[in-house]
C-alpha positions as CSV (number, residue, x, y, z in Angstrom):
1,M,7.9,-9.4,-44.9
2,A,5.7,-10.1,-41.8
3,S,8.4,-12.8,-40.6
4,D,10.8,-10.2,-41.1
5,T,9.3,-7.7,-39.2
6,G,8.5,-9.9,-36.5
7,T,12.2,-10.9,-36.4
8,N,13.0,-7.4,-36.1
9,A,10.9,-6.3,-33.4
10,T,12.2,-9.6,-31.5
11,A,15.8,-8.1,-32.0
12,E,15.1,-4.8,-30.9
13,V,13.2,-6.0,-27.5
14,N,16.2,-8.1,-27.1
15,R,18.7,-4.7,-27.9
16,A,16.2,-2.9,-25.3
17,R,16.9,-5.5,-22.5
18,I,20.4,-5.1,-22.9
19,V,20.8,-1.3,-22.9
20,R,18.5,-1.1,-20.1
21,H,20.3,-3.5,-18.1
22,L,23.6,-2.0,-18.8
23,Y,21.9,1.5,-17.9
24,R,20.7,0.2,-14.4
25,H,23.9,-1.6,-13.6
26,G,26.7,0.3,-15.0
27,V,29.3,-2.3,-16.5
28,D,28.8,-5.8,-16.9
29,S,30.4,-8.4,-19.3
30,R,28.7,-10.4,-22.0
31,A,28.9,-13.7,-19.7
32,Q,27.0,-11.4,-16.8
33,I,24.4,-9.8,-19.4
34,A,23.8,-13.5,-20.6
35,K,22.8,-14.9,-17.3
36,A,21.0,-11.8,-16.2
37,L,18.7,-11.7,-19.2
38,G,18.6,-15.4,-20.0
39,L,19.6,-15.3,-23.4
40,T,22.4,-17.3,-24.7
41,P,26.0,-16.0,-25.1
42,A,26.1,-16.3,-28.7
43,A,22.8,-14.1,-28.8
44,I,24.6,-11.5,-26.5
45,T,28.0,-11.3,-28.7
46,K,26.2,-10.7,-31.6
47,I,24.0,-8.2,-30.4
48,T,26.7,-5.7,-27.9
49,A,28.9,-6.2,-31.5
50,R,26.2,-4.3,-33.3
51,L,25.4,-2.0,-30.6
52,I,29.3,-1.1,-30.2
53,D,29.5,-0.7,-34.2
54,E,26.7,1.9,-34.0
55,G,28.1,3.7,-30.8
56,V,25.5,2.8,-28.4
57,L,28.0,0.7,-26.5
58,H,31.5,0.7,-25.8
59,E,34.2,-1.7,-24.4
60,T,35.4,-0.4,-20.8
61,G,38.7,-3.1,-20.7
62,D,39.2,-6.1,-18.6
63,M,37.0,-7.7,-15.8
64,A,37.4,-10.4,-13.3
65,G,35.8,-13.4,-15.0
66,T,35.0,-17.0,-14.0
67,S,36.9,-20.1,-14.4
68,R,39.9,-18.1,-15.2
69,R,38.7,-16.6,-18.4
70,R,39.2,-13.2,-19.7
71,S,36.0,-11.0,-19.7
72,I,35.6,-7.4,-21.1
73,G,33.4,-4.9,-19.5
74,V,30.4,-3.3,-21.7
75,A,28.7,-0.2,-20.8
76,L,26.4,2.0,-22.4
77,D,27.5,5.5,-23.7
78,T,25.3,7.9,-21.6
79,A,27.2,11.3,-22.7
80,Q,27.2,11.4,-26.4
81,S,23.4,11.2,-26.8
82,H,21.0,14.1,-25.1
83,V,17.7,15.0,-25.0
84,I,15.6,18.2,-24.2
85,G,13.1,18.1,-21.2
86,V,10.6,20.7,-21.1
87,K,8.3,21.7,-17.9
88,F,5.1,23.2,-18.3
89,A,4.0,24.9,-14.8
90,R,0.8,27.2,-14.3
91,S,3.2,30.5,-14.8
92,L,6.3,29.2,-16.0
93,V,8.3,26.7,-18.2
94,E,11.6,25.6,-17.9
95,I,13.8,24.1,-20.7
96,G,16.7,21.6,-20.1
97,V,19.2,19.7,-22.2
98,F,20.4,16.3,-20.3
99,D,22.5,13.2,-21.1
100,L,21.4,10.3,-20.7
101,S,22.4,9.7,-17.4
102,G,20.1,12.5,-16.4
103,H,22.9,15.1,-16.1
104,A,21.7,18.6,-16.8
105,L,23.9,20.1,-19.5
106,S,21.8,23.4,-19.6
107,M,19.0,24.9,-17.9
108,E,16.7,28.0,-18.8
109,E,13.7,29.5,-17.4
110,L,11.3,31.4,-19.9
111,P,9.8,34.6,-19.1
112,P,6.8,34.0,-16.8
113,V,3.5,33.2,-18.6
114,D,0.1,35.0,-18.0
115,E,-3.2,34.8,-19.0
116,S,-2.6,36.7,-22.4
117,G,0.4,35.2,-23.5
118,I,-0.1,31.6,-24.0
119,E,0.6,31.7,-27.7
120,A,3.7,33.8,-27.3
121,T,4.9,31.3,-24.8
122,L,4.3,28.2,-27.3
123,Q,5.9,30.4,-30.1
124,L,8.9,30.9,-27.9
125,I,9.3,27.2,-26.8
126,H,9.3,26.3,-30.4
127,E,11.9,28.7,-31.3
128,R,14.4,27.5,-28.2
129,I,14.0,24.1,-29.1
130,H,14.8,24.5,-32.5
131,A,17.8,26.8,-31.4
132,L,18.9,24.0,-28.9
133,M,18.6,21.2,-31.8
134,D,20.5,23.3,-34.3
135,A,23.6,23.8,-31.9
136,A,23.6,20.4,-30.8
137,P,23.0,17.4,-33.2
138,A,23.2,15.0,-30.4
139,I,19.5,15.4,-29.2
140,L,17.7,12.6,-30.1
141,A,14.1,13.3,-28.2
142,I,12.2,15.4,-26.4
143,G,10.0,14.9,-22.9
144,M,7.5,17.0,-21.7
145,A,5.9,17.4,-18.4
146,V,2.8,19.2,-18.5
147,P,0.7,20.0,-15.4
148,G,-2.2,17.6,-14.5
149,P,-4.9,16.2,-14.6
150,Y,-3.5,15.6,-18.2
151,L,-6.1,13.5,-20.3
152,K,-3.5,11.5,-22.2
153,S,-5.9,10.1,-24.8
154,R,-7.0,13.3,-25.6
155,G,-4.0,15.4,-25.4
156,H,-4.6,18.3,-23.3
157,T,-5.2,19.2,-19.6
158,A,-8.4,18.9,-17.8
159,V,-8.0,21.4,-15.1
160,V,-5.3,24.2,-14.6
161,S,-5.9,25.9,-11.5
162,S,-4.9,29.7,-11.9
163,M,-4.0,29.6,-15.6
164,Q,-7.0,27.9,-17.3
165,Q,-5.7,28.7,-20.9
166,W,-3.5,25.7,-21.2
167,R,-6.7,24.0,-21.4
168,S,-7.0,25.2,-24.8
169,V,-3.6,23.5,-25.8
170,N,-3.6,20.2,-27.3
171,F,0.2,19.2,-26.7
172,P,0.6,16.6,-29.1
173,A,-1.1,18.6,-31.8
174,E,1.0,21.5,-31.1
175,F,4.5,19.7,-30.7
176,A,4.4,15.9,-31.9
177,D,5.3,16.8,-35.5
178,A,7.1,20.2,-35.0
179,F,10.6,18.7,-34.8
180,A,13.1,16.2,-36.2
181,V,12.9,13.6,-33.4
182,P,10.4,11.9,-31.4
183,V,8.1,14.2,-28.6
184,L,6.7,12.3,-25.5
185,I,4.5,14.2,-23.2
186,E,3.5,13.1,-19.8
187,Q,1.7,14.6,-16.9
188,D,4.1,16.1,-14.7
189,A,4.1,14.2,-11.3
190,R,4.4,10.9,-13.4
191,A,7.1,12.5,-15.0
192,G,8.8,13.2,-11.7
193,A,8.1,9.4,-10.5
194,L,9.6,8.4,-13.8
195,A,13.0,10.7,-12.7
196,Q,12.9,9.2,-9.4
197,Q,13.0,5.8,-10.5
198,L,15.6,6.2,-13.3
199,F,18.1,8.5,-11.8
200,S,17.6,8.0,-7.9
201,P,16.2,4.5,-7.9
202,G,17.3,3.0,-4.1
203,P,15.4,0.8,-2.4
204,G,11.7,0.5,-3.3
205,A,12.3,2.3,-6.8
206,D,9.8,-0.3,-8.4
207,S,7.0,0.9,-5.9
208,L,6.9,4.3,-5.3
209,A,4.7,7.7,-5.6
210,Y,6.2,11.2,-6.6
211,Y,4.2,13.7,-4.3
212,L,4.6,17.0,-6.4
213,L,4.1,19.9,-4.4
214,G,4.2,22.9,-6.8
215,E,2.1,25.5,-8.6
216,G,-0.4,22.6,-8.3
217,V,-0.3,19.5,-6.2
218,G,0.1,16.2,-8.2
219,L,1.0,12.6,-7.7
220,G,2.9,9.9,-9.8
221,V,2.8,6.5,-8.7
222,I,4.9,3.4,-10.0
223,E,3.6,0.0,-9.5
224,H,5.6,-3.0,-10.3
225,G,8.1,-0.6,-12.2
226,A,4.9,0.6,-14.5
227,I,3.4,3.9,-14.1
228,V,-0.3,3.8,-13.0
229,D,-2.2,5.5,-16.1
230,G,-6.0,5.3,-15.9
231,A,-8.4,5.1,-18.4
232,D,-7.7,8.5,-20.1
233,G,-4.3,8.8,-18.7
234,A,-5.5,10.9,-15.7
235,A,-5.2,8.5,-12.7
236,T,-3.5,9.8,-9.3
237,E,-5.1,13.0,-9.5
238,I,-4.4,13.7,-5.8
239,G,-4.6,17.5,-6.2
240,H,-8.3,17.3,-6.5
241,I,-9.3,15.0,-3.9
242,S,-11.3,17.1,-1.2
243,I,-10.1,17.1,2.4
244,D,-12.9,19.3,3.9
245,V,-16.3,18.8,2.2
246,A,-17.4,22.3,3.1
247,G,-13.9,24.2,2.2
248,R,-12.7,26.3,-0.3
249,P,-14.1,26.2,-3.8
250,C,-11.8,25.0,-6.8
251,E,-12.0,25.2,-10.2
252,C,-12.3,21.7,-11.2
253,G,-15.9,22.0,-9.6
254,N,-15.1,20.4,-6.5
255,V,-14.5,22.1,-2.8
256,G,-11.8,21.6,-0.1
257,C,-9.3,20.1,-2.8
258,L,-5.6,19.4,-1.4
259,E,-4.6,21.7,-4.0
260,R,-6.3,24.7,-2.7
261,Y,-4.5,24.5,0.7
262,C,-1.0,23.2,-0.1
263,S,0.0,24.3,-3.5
264,A,2.8,27.0,-3.7
265,V,-0.1,29.2,-5.1
266,A,-2.2,28.7,-2.2
267,V,0.7,29.0,0.5
268,H,1.7,32.0,-1.4
269,D,-1.6,33.7,-0.5
270,D,-1.2,32.5,3.1
271,I,2.2,34.2,3.1
272,D,0.8,37.4,1.5
273,A,-1.9,37.2,4.3
274,S,0.4,36.9,7.4
275,G,2.8,39.8,6.5
276,L,6.0,37.6,7.5
277,V,7.7,38.0,4.0
278,S,8.2,41.9,2.6
279,H,6.9,42.6,-0.8
280,S,5.8,38.9,-1.1
281,A,3.3,39.9,-3.6
282,S,6.1,40.6,-5.9
283,L,7.9,37.4,-5.7
284,S,7.5,34.3,-7.5
285,H,5.9,31.5,-5.8
286,R,9.4,29.6,-5.3
287,Q,11.0,32.9,-4.2
288,A,7.8,33.4,-1.4
289,F,8.3,30.3,-0.1
290,A,12.2,30.2,0.3
291,A,11.7,33.6,2.0
292,L,9.4,31.9,4.4
293,C,11.7,28.9,5.1
294,E,14.4,31.4,5.7
295,R,12.4,32.9,8.5
296,A,11.2,29.7,10.0
297,A,15.2,28.5,10.2
298,A,16.2,31.7,11.8
299,G,13.8,30.8,14.5
300,N,10.5,33.0,13.9
301,A,7.8,31.1,15.4
302,E,4.8,32.1,13.1
303,A,6.9,31.0,10.1
304,R,7.6,27.8,11.5
305,A,4.0,27.5,12.4
306,L,2.8,28.3,9.2
307,I,5.4,25.4,7.4
308,A,4.0,23.1,10.2
309,G,0.3,23.9,9.3
310,V,1.1,23.4,5.6
311,G,2.8,19.8,6.6
312,T,-0.1,18.8,8.1
313,V,-2.4,19.3,5.2
314,V,0.3,17.5,2.9
315,G,0.3,14.7,5.0
316,Y,-3.4,14.6,4.7
317,G,-2.9,13.9,1.1
318,A,0.0,11.6,2.1
319,V,-2.7,9.5,4.1
320,T,-4.7,9.0,0.8
321,I,-1.5,8.0,-0.9
322,V,-0.5,5.4,1.5
323,N,-4.0,4.0,2.2
324,A,-5.0,3.9,-1.6
325,Y,-1.8,2.9,-3.2
326,N,0.7,1.4,-0.6
327,P,3.8,2.4,-1.8
328,S,7.1,1.6,-0.6
329,R,8.5,4.9,-0.8
330,I,6.7,8.4,-1.1
331,V,9.2,11.0,-2.6
332,V,8.4,14.5,-1.5
333,G,9.4,17.3,-4.7
334,D,8.9,20.6,-6.2
335,I,8.7,24.1,-4.2
336,L,7.2,23.0,-1.1
337,A,10.0,20.6,-0.5
338,Q,12.3,23.5,0.2
339,A,11.2,23.5,3.8
340,G,13.1,19.9,4.6
341,E,12.8,18.1,7.6
342,P,10.3,20.3,9.4
343,L,7.7,19.6,6.6
344,L,8.7,15.8,6.6
345,D,8.1,15.6,10.5
346,A,4.4,17.0,9.8
347,I,3.7,14.6,7.5
348,R,5.1,11.8,9.3
349,A,3.1,13.0,12.3
350,V,-0.1,13.0,10.3
351,L,0.6,9.3,9.0
352,D,1.2,8.1,12.3
353,E,-2.0,9.3,13.5
354,R,-4.2,8.6,10.6
355,A,-3.1,5.9,8.3
356,I,-3.7,2.4,8.5
357,P,-0.4,1.7,11.2
358,E,0.9,-1.3,9.3
359,L,1.1,0.7,6.1
360,A,2.5,3.9,7.3
361,A,5.1,1.8,9.2
362,A,6.2,0.4,5.9
363,T,6.4,3.6,3.8
364,E,9.6,5.5,3.9
365,V,8.8,9.3,3.4
366,T,11.7,11.2,1.8
367,L,12.5,14.5,-0.3
368,S,13.7,13.9,-3.5
369,E,17.5,14.4,-4.1
370,L,17.5,15.0,-7.9
371,P,19.9,18.0,-8.4
372,T,17.6,20.0,-10.5
373,D,13.7,20.2,-10.5
374,A,12.2,16.5,-10.9
375,A,9.6,17.6,-13.4
376,V,11.7,19.2,-15.7
377,T,14.3,16.2,-15.0
378,G,11.4,14.0,-15.5
379,A,10.3,15.3,-18.8
380,A,14.1,14.1,-19.7
381,A,13.6,10.9,-18.0
382,V,10.1,10.4,-20.2
383,A,12.4,11.2,-23.2
384,I,15.5,8.7,-22.1
385,T,13.0,6.1,-21.2
386,H,11.7,6.1,-24.8
387,L,15.6,5.7,-26.1
388,L,16.0,3.0,-23.7
389,E,13.3,1.0,-25.2
390,H,14.0,1.9,-28.9
391,P,18.1,1.7,-29.0
392,S,17.7,1.9,-32.6
393,L,17.5,5.4,-32.1
394,L,20.4,5.8,-30.2
395,A,22.8,4.4,-33.3
396,R,25.2,6.7,-34.3
397,S,26.4,5.1,-37.4
């Protein structure tokens, strides 16, 4: 029995290697797969035949081969299998259905969460996921992106500024066994980093930092292709690194935390105080910042100055990212990324002035190019990564 278990585990590992290779490279011949993975052509033929029988792979037709041999392309079927991605933020929850390529098939935002509505929100999440699964049997896994710092080893968040009731939720206990498919839970910025690696790889995909600037400030770092986790799963928590030892108090117990100056919540407070956006107090954080960006784009000097000031503070965080983690690329995403190039210009100016010069010069800073919010797409990426690592879950026969 032990031998059979070991054989099956090895077979699943090789199946996963083939599936991940095709996910990244698209169409390849069996000979090309064998060469890339260092497996024998006979082994590749056997494994791909089974994956085709199970509906995981499909043949795409003739390809140019070597030595005048006929080759047939093989590809992963990304359209027929779906996942659900759920993003938890301080005051909102988004739920999307995605195919394996990361294409959003549907997206919905639940009613805003308030301090008295956590239980009602949890119940609604259960109801909506069950409804989506009843309507789409092709859903094979659920990914969830939760606010950090998320203590993965314990199942709950340590601090959730402006919405501390989320700390009482043990996410695995609440969701892990609630549905008929696997549920995978990850901190939101790390989920965003996975989304960048999976759906928008480009140069430096195996050494990147996703800098989340939403209702909180977070960081996900991929080093040598793997997420940096830490002992409790709460590493890279940049939002609670102090940039002013005599600064604003934070709910985490520290003072001067980065999150107190450049989260969407903090910037919304600044917008309200400035009077630049009429009725800003009645707007969501995303709406208020979008309105500020519109004023800046129209030439309003005060709005431009406010965005530049925010970008400078974001740049202080970027200095820590560059000096501490030395990524090839920093990808800026979520609400504040709406500011576009003016935000990037301010970040780059701070990096040029304050980061170790050789490291700053070697680090590209870009905006996320994902078509939907990187955290909810990241939640989908967490689920998709699990399926790619366990291709038996993709079998349809």
